[in-house]
C-alpha positions in Angstrom: 136.0 95.2 150.9 136.1 92.4 148.4 132.5 92.4 147.4 132.6 96.4 147.3 135.6 96.0 144.9 133.8 93.3 142.6 130.8 95.6 142.6 132.7 98.8 141.5 134.5 96.5 138.9 131.2 94.9 137.5 130.0 98.7 137.3 132.9 99.9 135.3 132.8 97.0 133.0 129.1 97.7 132.4 129.9 101.4 131.6 132.7 100.5 129.2 130.2 97.9 127.4 127.3 100.7 127.4 130.0 103.1 125.7 130.8 100.5 123.2 127.0 99.7 122.8 126.2 103.4 122.2 128.9 103.5 119.5 127.4 100.3 117.6 123.9 101.4 118.1 124.6 104.7 116.1 126.2 102.7 113.7 123.4 100.3 113.3 121.0 103.2 112.8 123.0 104.6 110.0 122.4 101.2 108.4 118.8 101.5 109.1 118.7 104.9 107.5 120.3 103.2 104.5 117.5 100.4 104.7 114.7 102.8 105.0 116.2 104.8 101.7 116.1 101.5 99.9 112.7 100.5 101.1 111.4 104.0 99.8 113.0 103.7 96.5 111.3 100.2 96.1 108.2 100.7 97.5 108.8 98.4 100.2 106.7 98.5 103.8 108.6 99.0 107.0 107.7 95.6 108.4 109.4 92.5 106.8 108.2 89.7 109.2 110.2 86.9 107.1 113.5 88.8 107.2 113.1 89.8 110.9 112.5 85.9 111.8 115.5 85.0 109.7 117.7 87.9 111.9 116.2 86.6 115.2 116.9 82.7 114.5 120.3 83.4 113.2 121.6 85.6 116.1 119.8 83.9 118.9 121.8 80.7 117.7 125.1 82.5 118.8 124.2 82.6 122.4 124.9 79.2 124.0 123.4 79.9 127.6 119.8 78.9 127.0 118.5 81.0 129.6 120.5 84.2 128.2 119.1 83.3 124.7 115.5 83.9 125.7 116.5 87.4 127.0 118.5 88.2 123.8 115.4 87.4 121.6 113.6 90.0 123.5 116.6 92.1 123.1 116.6 91.9 119.5 112.9 92.3 119.2 113.0 95.6 120.9 115.7 96.7 118.9 113.7 95.9 115.6 110.7 97.8 116.9 113.1 100.8 117.7 114.3 100.3 114.2 111.0 100.4 112.8 110.0 103.5 114.8 112.9 105.0 113.2 112.3 103.9 109.6 108.7 105.2 110.0 109.8 108.5 110.9 112.2 108.7 107.7 109.5 107.4 105.3 107.0 110.1 106.2 107.7 111.7 102.8 106.8 108.5 100.9 103.7 108.8 98.8 101.6 105.7 98.4 98.7 105.6 95.4 95.5 104.0 95.7 92.3 103.8 93.9 89.5 105.4 95.6 88.8 107.8 98.3 89.4 107.9 102.1 87.4 104.8 103.5 87.9 102.7 100.5 89.3 99.2 101.1 92.4 100.2 99.1 92.8 103.0 101.4 92.6 101.1 104.3 95.1 98.5 103.0 97.5 101.1 102.2 97.4 102.7 105.6 97.8 99.2 107.2 100.9 98.5 105.0 102.5 102.0 105.1 101.3 103.7 108.2 103.6 106.6 108.0 103.4 107.4 104.4 101.0 110.0 102.6 98.2 108.1 100.9 97.5 109.7 97.5 94.0 108.8 96.1 93.3 108.4 92.3 89.9 107.9 90.2 91.0 104.6 89.0 93.4 101.8 88.8 95.2 103.0 85.8 95.7 106.5 87.3 96.9 104.9 90.6 99.5 102.6 88.4 100.7 105.5 86.3 101.4 107.9 89.1 104.0 105.4 90.2 105.6 105.2 86.8 105.8 108.8 86.2 107.5 109.1 89.8 104.7 111.1 91.2 104.1 108.5 93.8 106.5 105.9 95.3 104.3 102.8 95.3 100.7 101.9 94.5 98.1 99.5 96.6 96.0 97.7 94.5 93.6 94.7 94.7 94.5 91.8 92.4 92.0 89.0 93.7 89.0 88.7 96.2 88.3 85.3 97.6 84.7 85.5 96.6 84.7 87.8 93.5 87.7 86.4 92.1 90.6 88.3 90.2 90.9 91.9 89.1 91.6 91.7 85.6 92.3 95.5 85.0 95.0 95.2 87.6 96.6 92.1 86.3 96.5 93.3 82.6 98.3 96.2 84.0 101.0 94.3 85.6 101.5 92.2 82.7 101.8 95.1 80.0 103.3 97.7 82.2 106.8 98.0 84.1 106.1 97.9 87.7 107.4 95.2 90.0 105.5 93.7 92.7 107.0 94.5 96.2 104.7 92.4 98.2 101.2 91.1 98.4 99.1 91.5 101.4 95.7 89.9 102.7 93.0 92.4 103.9 89.9 90.7 105.7 86.8 92.2 103.9 83.5 93.0 106.3 80.9 94.4 104.2 78.1 96.4 105.9 74.7 97.7 104.8 74.5 101.5 105.6 72.1 104.3 105.3 71.5 107.8 106.5 70.6 108.1 110.2 67.0 107.4 110.9 66.7 104.8 107.9 65.3 101.5 108.7 66.2 98.5 107.0 62.6 98.2 105.7 62.7 101.4 104.0 65.6 100.4 101.4 64.7 99.8 98.0 68.2 100.3 96.4 71.7 99.5 97.4 74.7 101.0 95.6 78.3 99.9 95.7 81.4 98.7 93.9 80.5 96.0 91.6 82.9 93.5 93.6 81.2 94.4 96.9 77.8 93.8 95.3 79.1 90.3 93.8 80.4 89.6 97.4 76.8 90.3 98.9 74.8 89.0 96.1 73.1 86.4 98.2 72.0 88.9 100.6 70.9 91.4 98.4 68.9 88.5 96.3 67.1 87.3 99.6 65.9 91.0 100.4 64.7 91.9 96.7 67.1 94.9 96.9 67.5 96.9 93.3 71.2 97.3 92.9 73.6 100.0 91.1 77.3 99.8 90.5 79.5 102.5 91.8 83.3 103.6 91.2 84.1 102.3 94.5 82.8 101.5 98.1 83.6 104.7 99.6 82.2 107.0 97.0 79.0 105.1 97.2 78.8 105.6 100.9 79.6 109.4 100.4 76.6 109.6 97.6 74.2 108.2 100.1 75.1 110.4 102.8 74.9 113.5 100.3 71.6 112.4 98.9 69.8 111.9 102.2 67.2 109.5 100.4 65.9 107.0 102.9 65.4 104.4 100.1 69.1 104.5 99.5 71.7 102.3 101.1 75.5 101.6 100.4 77.8 98.5 101.0 81.0 99.7 102.6 83.3 99.2 105.6 82.7 100.2 109.1 85.3 102.9 108.8 83.5 104.2 105.9 80.4 104.5 107.7 82.0 106.6 110.5 83.7 108.6 108.0 80.4 109.7 106.4 78.2 109.5 109.2 76.2 106.8 108.3 74.2 104.2 110.4 75.3 100.7 109.9 71.9 98.6 109.4 73.2 95.2 109.1 77.0 94.0 109.6 78.7 91.2 107.8 76.4 90.9 104.8 78.9 89.3 102.9 77.7 85.5 102.2 81.1 84.1 102.9 82.8 85.1 106.3 86.2 84.4 105.0 85.9 87.1 102.6 89.4 88.4 101.7 91.0 90.7 99.2 94.6 90.4 98.0 96.4 93.6 97.7 99.6 94.1 95.7 102.2 96.8 96.5 103.9 98.0 93.0 106.6 100.0 92.5 109.3 100.8 90.2 112.4 98.6 91.2 113.0 95.0 91.6 113.6 93.5 95.1 116.7 91.6 94.9 117.2 90.0 98.5 114.3 87.9 98.8 115.6 84.7 99.3 114.2 83.8 102.8 111.9 81.0 103.6 108.4 82.1 103.3 108.8 83.8 100.0 106.4 83.5 97.2 107.0 84.7 93.4 104.8 86.1 90.5 105.7 85.5 86.7 103.6 86.0 83.6 104.3 84.4 80.5 103.2 83.9 76.9 103.8 80.9 74.9 104.4 79.7 71.2 101.3 78.7 69.3 102.4 75.2 69.2 101.0 72.0 70.8 102.4 71.4 74.2 104.0 74.5 74.6 101.9 75.3 78.1 102.5 72.1 79.2 106.3 72.2 78.6 106.4 75.9 80.5 104.4 74.5 83.6 106.6 71.2 83.4 109.8 73.3 83.7 108.3 75.1 86.7 107.7 71.7 88.4 111.2 70.4 87.4 112.9 73.0 89.4 110.7 72.2 92.4 108.6 75.4 92.4 105.0 74.6 93.7 102.5 76.5 91.6 99.9 78.1 94.0 98.0 79.5 91.2 98.0 79.4 87.4 95.3 81.4 85.5 95.2 82.8 81.8 94.0 86.1 80.8 93.1 87.6 77.2 95.4 89.7 75.4 93.6 92.8 74.4 95.8 93.5 71.5 95.6 89.9 70.2 92.1 88.2 69.8 92.0 84.7 71.2 95.5 85.0 72.4 96.2 84.6 76.3 99.0 85.4 78.7 99.5 83.3 81.9 99.5 84.5 85.4 101.7 82.2 87.9 102.1 82.4 91.6 104.9 79.8 92.9 106.2 79.2 96.3 109.8 80.3 96.9 112.1 82.9 95.5 113.2 83.3 91.9 116.3 85.3 93.1 118.3 82.1 93.9 120.6 79.9 91.4 118.0 77.5 90.9 115.2 80.3 90.2 117.7 81.8 87.5 118.0 78.5 85.7 114.4 77.8 85.8 113.7 81.1 84.1 116.6 80.5 81.7 115.1 77.3 80.4 111.7 78.7 80.3 112.7 81.2 77.7 113.1 78.5 75.3 109.4 78.0 75.2 107.9 81.2 75.9 107.7 84.0 73.7 107.6 86.6 76.6 108.5 85.8 80.1 108.3 88.7 82.9 109.0 87.9 86.6 107.0 90.6 88.7 108.8 89.9 91.8 109.5 87.7 94.9 107.9 88.7 98.4 107.2 87.2 101.8 103.8 85.9 101.9 101.2 85.2 103.4 101.3 88.6 105.1 97.7 89.3 106.8 96.7 92.9 107.7 95.0 93.6 110.8 
């Protein structure tokens, strides 16, 4: 009888806890709804691995029982999966701009970052950027650098002169394939067309085979042209997704001469992210310095003085002023902290223009 009473009491206690948990679950999901609205406004993806890691670490520490702690971590992880699915449903109305057409690497990146959003193609980087400025789209996914071909200068220039902020930077491994119409053999190929970046990434392969090359607006459009032309002497360089999309045959895979061929894509939005203080965050800032000896060294010295490790420092010419340059810097750490604000305040003393593009979790690899 005692065992039966104990079981009855335990079940009653579980029922009472479940009732309270149901109430708290609804309250939690209301907060998740607010998070989704914030992410749409700021052009942020649903998944924020750095934030989730911080939440799990902090909450797991509250469970003293080591055995229970492991189960609680699993419980938190499942909770977060449910929250992400709910956010993805809410963000289905989100519009994300990219340059190119379906099958382009930017379209692939946008789909991986924003799997539930509507992807909107634009003919060039400027049109995609301006679509976010005007409010036609919530964010844009644009390439900023390739590990083989280098920086994408046009996008960096827009980041410097425009109003959009960087909500995140993501690495997409780029596998370039040679493709042509079905029935074509590699020996038939005389000319290869693709985006200049793709041609540069595969320059060694193209040179070895003696192919003539022609630049095209982007990889997917090049593949589309080859498919429509039906010319057995033509081939394109693009992704396997693009080959499938346009019914092309892949003649040879992975022709880029470096296996670690990666493109970094920036998510650009209208608002600044204000809560990026977790570990693993990086920041981007751009600036110009006074035309005086030592000005650049002074600016760089201030960044180091406050303990920010520079991952990247490059210069770009200013189109409106001949032989004048702006500087692009990526640092480890967030600039939203008190230390970051103090550093920026001191930099204003030697910089004519100082612009913070954003702080974000990095590295973030797209799979």
